[in-house]
N, CA, C and O atoms as a GROMACS GRO file, in nm:
protein
  216
    1UNK      N    1  -0.058  -0.843   1.009
    1UNK     CA    2   0.010  -0.814   0.907
    1UNK      C    3  -0.110  -0.805   0.753
    1UNK      O    4  -0.232  -0.821   0.756
    2UNK      N    5  -0.049  -0.783   0.669
    2UNK     CA    6  -0.176  -0.766   0.570
    2UNK      C    7  -0.086  -0.738   0.448
    2UNK      O    8  -0.004  -0.647   0.461
    3UNK      N    9  -0.091  -0.821   0.306
    3UNK     CA   10  -0.001  -0.745   0.230
    3UNK      C   11  -0.152  -0.789   0.102
    3UNK      O   12  -0.259  -0.850   0.112
    4UNK      N   13  -0.083  -0.721  -0.001
    4UNK     CA   14  -0.215  -0.717  -0.101
    4UNK      C   15  -0.078  -0.666  -0.207
    4UNK      O   16   0.027  -0.601  -0.199
    5UNK      N   17  -0.156  -0.743  -0.304
    5UNK     CA   18  -0.050  -0.725  -0.496
    5UNK      C   19  -0.097  -0.546  -0.521
    5UNK      O   20  -0.204  -0.524  -0.464
    6UNK      N   21  -0.050  -0.442  -0.578
    6UNK     CA   22  -0.102  -0.309  -0.574
    6UNK      C   23  -0.080  -0.303  -0.761
    6UNK      O   24  -0.157  -0.232  -0.826
    7UNK      N   25   0.020  -0.374  -0.824
    7UNK     CA   26   0.002  -0.342  -0.947
    7UNK      C   27   0.126  -0.461  -1.011
    7UNK      O   28   0.143  -0.578  -0.977
    8UNK      N   29   0.187  -0.393  -1.095
    8UNK     CA   30   0.316  -0.444  -1.170
    8UNK      C   31   0.415  -0.401  -1.203
    8UNK      O   32   0.407  -0.279  -1.196
    9UNK      N   33   0.556  -0.447  -1.254
    9UNK     CA   34   0.639  -0.368  -1.276
    9UNK      C   35   0.667  -0.295  -1.442
    9UNK      O   36   0.781  -0.261  -1.473
   10UNK      N   37   0.598  -0.284  -1.499
   10UNK     CA   38   0.570  -0.241  -1.611
   10UNK      C   39   0.422  -0.086  -1.608
   10UNK      O   40   0.380  -0.012  -1.696
   11UNK      N   41   0.400  -0.097  -1.507
   11UNK     CA   42   0.288  -0.023  -1.464
   11UNK      C   43   0.380   0.122  -1.430
   11UNK      O   44   0.490   0.122  -1.375
   12UNK      N   45   0.309   0.239  -1.473
   12UNK     CA   46   0.369   0.344  -1.470
   12UNK      C   47   0.379   0.450  -1.244
   12UNK      O   48   0.334   0.415  -1.135
   13UNK      N   49   0.442   0.543  -1.281
   13UNK     CA   50   0.437   0.581  -1.102
   13UNK      C   51   0.362   0.594  -1.061
   13UNK      O   52   0.344   0.545  -0.949
   14UNK      N   53   0.237   0.694  -1.145
   14UNK     CA   54   0.116   0.792  -1.102
   14UNK      C   55   0.015   0.587  -1.095
   14UNK      O   56  -0.059   0.554  -1.002
   15UNK      N   57   0.033   0.536  -1.163
   15UNK     CA   58  -0.098   0.424  -1.177
   15UNK      C   59  -0.047   0.303  -1.082
   15UNK      O   60  -0.110   0.198  -1.075
   16UNK      N   61   0.101   0.334  -0.993
   16UNK     CA   62   0.106   0.253  -0.880
   16UNK      C   63   0.019   0.334  -0.763
   16UNK      O   64  -0.075   0.286  -0.700
   17UNK      N   65   0.076   0.474  -0.749
   17UNK     CA   66   0.073   0.571  -0.572
   17UNK      C   67  -0.140   0.533  -0.611
   17UNK      O   68  -0.225   0.495  -0.531
   18UNK      N   69  -0.156   0.565  -0.757
   18UNK     CA   70  -0.322   0.632  -0.764
   18UNK      C   71  -0.360   0.426  -0.686
   18UNK      O   72  -0.423   0.419  -0.580
   19UNK      N   73  -0.309   0.283  -0.760
   19UNK     CA   74  -0.330   0.170  -0.585
   19UNK      C   75  -0.350   0.165  -0.514
   19UNK      O   76  -0.460   0.145  -0.462
   20UNK      N   77  -0.176   0.197  -0.445
   20UNK     CA   78  -0.212   0.223  -0.340
   20UNK      C   79  -0.275   0.303  -0.254
   20UNK      O   80  -0.309   0.267  -0.141
   21UNK      N   81  -0.294   0.411  -0.301
   21UNK     CA   82  -0.446   0.504  -0.261
   21UNK      C   83  -0.517   0.455  -0.261
   21UNK      O   84  -0.546   0.438  -0.143
   22UNK      N   85  -0.584   0.408  -0.321
   22UNK     CA   86  -0.684   0.337  -0.298
   22UNK      C   87  -0.701   0.254  -0.175
   22UNK      O   88  -0.787   0.265  -0.087
   23UNK      N   89  -0.580   0.147  -0.188
   23UNK     CA   90  -0.620   0.070  -0.124
   23UNK      C   91  -0.612   0.103   0.029
   23UNK      O   92  -0.682   0.045   0.112
   24UNK      N   93  -0.537   0.184   0.056
   24UNK     CA   94  -0.521   0.234   0.172
   24UNK      C   95  -0.627   0.326   0.215
   24UNK      O   96  -0.638   0.345   0.337
   25UNK      N   97  -0.715   0.390   0.126
   25UNK     CA   98  -0.824   0.453   0.190
   25UNK      C   99  -0.959   0.293   0.188
   25UNK      O  100  -1.062   0.266   0.251
   26UNK      N  101  -0.894   0.241   0.103
   26UNK     CA  102  -1.058   0.113   0.196
   26UNK      C  103  -0.966   0.078   0.253
   26UNK      O  104  -1.014  -0.004   0.331
   27UNK      N  105  -0.881   0.080   0.267
   27UNK     CA  106  -0.799  -0.019   0.436
   27UNK      C  107  -0.859   0.088   0.567
   27UNK      O  108  -0.882   0.028   0.673
   28UNK      N  109  -0.887   0.243   0.567
   28UNK     CA  110  -0.854   0.251   0.672
   28UNK      C  111  -1.008   0.321   0.760
   28UNK      O  112  -1.022   0.370   0.872
   29UNK      N  113  -1.145   0.286   0.596
   29UNK     CA  114  -1.239   0.298   0.605
   29UNK      C  115  -1.325   0.182   0.695
   29UNK      O  116  -1.428   0.196   0.761
   30UNK      N  117  -1.234   0.052   0.669
   30UNK     CA  118  -1.277  -0.050   0.746
   30UNK      C  119  -1.248  -0.117   0.888
   30UNK      O  120  -1.307  -0.195   0.962
   31UNK      N  121  -1.112  -0.038   0.888
   31UNK     CA  122  -1.053  -0.027   1.034
   31UNK      C  123  -1.150   0.002   1.173
   31UNK      O  124  -1.262   0.028   1.130
   32UNK      N  125  -1.150   0.005   1.271
   32UNK     CA  126  -1.231   0.030   1.350
   32UNK      C  127  -1.119   0.196   1.416
   32UNK      O  128  -1.160   0.305   1.456
   33UNK      N  129  -1.007   0.154   1.402
   33UNK     CA  130  -0.984   0.290   1.420
   33UNK      C  131  -0.960   0.381   1.366
   33UNK      O  132  -0.943   0.491   1.419
   34UNK      N  133  -0.950   0.352   1.212
   34UNK     CA  134  -0.928   0.410   1.120
   34UNK      C  135  -0.724   0.408   1.109
   34UNK      O  136  -0.660   0.322   1.170
   35UNK      N  137  -0.677   0.483   1.049
   35UNK     CA  138  -0.526   0.533   1.026
   35UNK      C  139  -0.439   0.514   1.218
   35UNK      O  140  -0.328   0.469   1.244
   36UNK      N  141  -0.477   0.534   1.253
   36UNK     CA  142  -0.436   0.476   1.378
   36UNK      C  143  -0.394   0.334   1.450
   36UNK      O  144  -0.328   0.314   1.552
   37UNK      N  145  -0.463   0.233   1.351
   37UNK     CA  146  -0.431   0.077   1.344
   37UNK      C  147  -0.355   0.033   1.264
   37UNK      O  148  -0.319  -0.083   1.248
   38UNK      N  149  -0.317   0.159   1.190
   38UNK     CA  150  -0.223   0.115   1.081
   38UNK      C  151  -0.040   0.168   1.172
   38UNK      O  152  -0.051   0.265   1.248
   39UNK      N  153   0.075   0.120   1.163
   39UNK     CA  154   0.157   0.117   1.209
   39UNK      C  155   0.274   0.138   1.096
   39UNK      O  156   0.337   0.242   1.116
   40UNK      N  157   0.308   0.081   1.011
   40UNK     CA  158   0.414   0.122   0.914
   40UNK      C  159   0.298   0.080   0.752
   40UNK      O  160   0.180   0.047   0.740
   41UNK      N  161   0.378   0.097   0.683
   41UNK     CA  162   0.337   0.100   0.489
   41UNK      C  163   0.459   0.064   0.462
   41UNK      O  164   0.558   0.119   0.509
   42UNK      N  165   0.459  -0.031   0.384
   42UNK     CA  166   0.557  -0.039   0.298
   42UNK      C  167   0.552  -0.110   0.138
   42UNK      O  168   0.474  -0.205   0.149
   43UNK      N  169   0.590  -0.105   0.031
   43UNK     CA  170   0.602  -0.143  -0.064
   43UNK      C  171   0.721  -0.238  -0.119
   43UNK      O  172   0.824  -0.215  -0.054
   44UNK      N  173   0.746  -0.363  -0.241
   44UNK     CA  174   0.790  -0.398  -0.263
   44UNK      C  175   0.779  -0.404  -0.388
   44UNK      O  176   0.685  -0.345  -0.441
   45UNK      N  177   0.885  -0.489  -0.481
   45UNK     CA  178   0.856  -0.560  -0.609
   45UNK      C  179   0.908  -0.660  -0.523
   45UNK      O  180   0.947  -0.654  -0.407
   46UNK      N  181   0.898  -0.782  -0.630
   46UNK     CA  182   0.906  -0.964  -0.545
   46UNK      C  183   1.078  -0.996  -0.518
   46UNK      O  184   1.119  -1.061  -0.422
   47UNK      N  185   1.138  -0.955  -0.593
   47UNK     CA  186   1.278  -0.941  -0.528
   47UNK      C  187   1.336  -0.896  -0.488
   47UNK      O  188   1.443  -0.936  -0.441
   48UNK      N  189   1.248  -0.693  -0.488
   48UNK     CA  190   1.347  -0.565  -0.444
   48UNK      C  191   1.344  -0.565  -0.272
   48UNK      O  192   1.294  -0.663  -0.218
   49UNK      N  193   1.383  -0.485  -0.209
   49UNK     CA  194   1.378  -0.384  -0.101
   49UNK      C  195   1.284  -0.377  -0.080
   49UNK      O  196   1.222  -0.392  -0.185
   50UNK      N  197   1.192  -0.355   0.032
   50UNK     CA  198   1.134  -0.296   0.105
   50UNK      C  199   1.124  -0.152   0.148
   50UNK      O  200   1.187  -0.099   0.240
   51UNK      N  201   0.983  -0.065   0.025
   51UNK     CA  202   1.043   0.104   0.116
   51UNK      C  203   0.940   0.170   0.165
   51UNK      O  204   0.869   0.212   0.074
   52UNK      N  205   0.896   0.202   0.292
   52UNK     CA  206   0.871   0.272   0.383
   52UNK      C  207   0.825   0.389   0.363
   52UNK      O  208   0.884   0.497   0.349
   53UNK      N  209   0.615   0.336   0.363
   53UNK     CA  210   0.606   0.445   0.260
   53UNK      C  211   0.492   0.562   0.417
   53UNK      O  212   0.454   0.679   0.405
   54UNK      N  213   0.477   0.493   0.508
   54UNK     CA  214   0.437   0.539   0.617
   54UNK      C  215   0.476   0.461   0.739
   54UNK      O  216   0.441   0.500   0.850
   0.00000   0.00000   0.00000
C-alpha cells in the first residue's frame, strides 16, 4: 500500500491530473516490474469517496 498527497481541493482538475501522472511515472520507474507491480490506483479527498483510476 502506498499513500501520497497529490494536491488540494482548490486545484484545477488539470493540475491534479498532472500531479497524479508525475507520481505514477516516478513510482513505475522505481518498481522492479514497473506497472506490473501496481494492482490499483485510487484518488480521494480527505472526507470523500475514493475513485478508482487503475
